[in-house]
PLY file of the C-alpha trace (Angstrom):
ply
format ascii 1.0
element vertex 64
property float x
property float y
property float z
element edge 63
property int vertex1
property int vertex2
end_header
32.95 -9.16 13.08
30.23 -12.00 13.72
31.36 -15.32 15.04
28.73 -18.12 15.66
28.27 -18.73 19.52
29.27 -22.51 18.70
32.63 -21.54 17.51
32.95 -19.53 20.79
31.77 -22.41 23.05
34.03 -25.12 21.42
36.82 -22.79 21.97
36.11 -22.78 25.46
35.90 -26.64 25.76
38.80 -26.96 23.87
40.57 -24.82 26.67
39.38 -27.11 29.17
36.47 -23.87 30.37
33.39 -26.07 30.29
32.10 -23.84 32.99
32.56 -21.18 31.50
31.69 -22.83 27.96
28.22 -23.62 29.63
27.66 -20.03 30.57
28.74 -18.65 27.45
25.87 -20.82 25.95
23.42 -18.98 28.08
24.34 -15.63 28.10
25.74 -15.24 24.46
23.66 -14.20 21.34
23.36 -16.87 18.77
25.80 -14.92 16.78
28.35 -12.86 18.53
29.38 -9.01 17.49
33.34 -9.29 18.45
32.95 -4.73 18.43
29.20 -4.86 19.93
29.68 -8.07 22.83
33.35 -7.34 23.60
32.10 -7.01 27.08
30.36 -10.37 27.41
33.54 -11.60 25.63
35.91 -10.61 28.26
33.59 -11.87 31.02
34.54 -15.46 29.40
38.35 -14.54 29.19
38.21 -13.80 25.69
39.63 -10.86 23.85
38.03 -10.34 20.19
41.28 -9.62 18.61
42.87 -12.83 20.14
39.19 -15.07 19.21
39.83 -14.08 15.42
43.08 -15.52 15.60
41.81 -19.36 17.28
39.16 -19.80 15.90
38.88 -22.63 13.61
39.12 -22.11 9.58
42.07 -19.36 9.97
40.79 -16.17 10.73
44.20 -15.23 11.71
44.69 -11.74 11.57
41.58 -10.90 9.58
39.91 -9.02 12.43
42.62 -6.31 12.80
0 1
1 2
2 3
3 4
4 5
5 6
6 7
7 8
8 9
9 10
10 11
11 12
12 13
13 14
14 15
15 16
16 17
17 18
18 19
19 20
20 21
21 22
22 23
23 24
24 25
25 26
26 27
27 28
28 29
29 30
30 31
31 32
32 33
33 34
34 35
35 36
36 37
37 38
38 39
39 40
40 41
41 42
42 43
43 44
44 45
45 46
46 47
47 48
48 49
49 50
50 51
51 52
52 53
53 54
54 55
55 56
56 57
57 58
58 59
59 60
60 61
61 62
62 63
């Protein structure tokens, strides 16, 4: 599933992790593929399955 990079950055900022948010902004592609980019996501402490449930807009369990 593709997710806009800004949503991930906003999630990190909401968690109070501005350093990781800044790093993610530099390293992530504009559209993050949760399967292809899961290595990058894990670098920022993000589990792609958990990410889908935390994003604004209520994607909930659609990623599973």
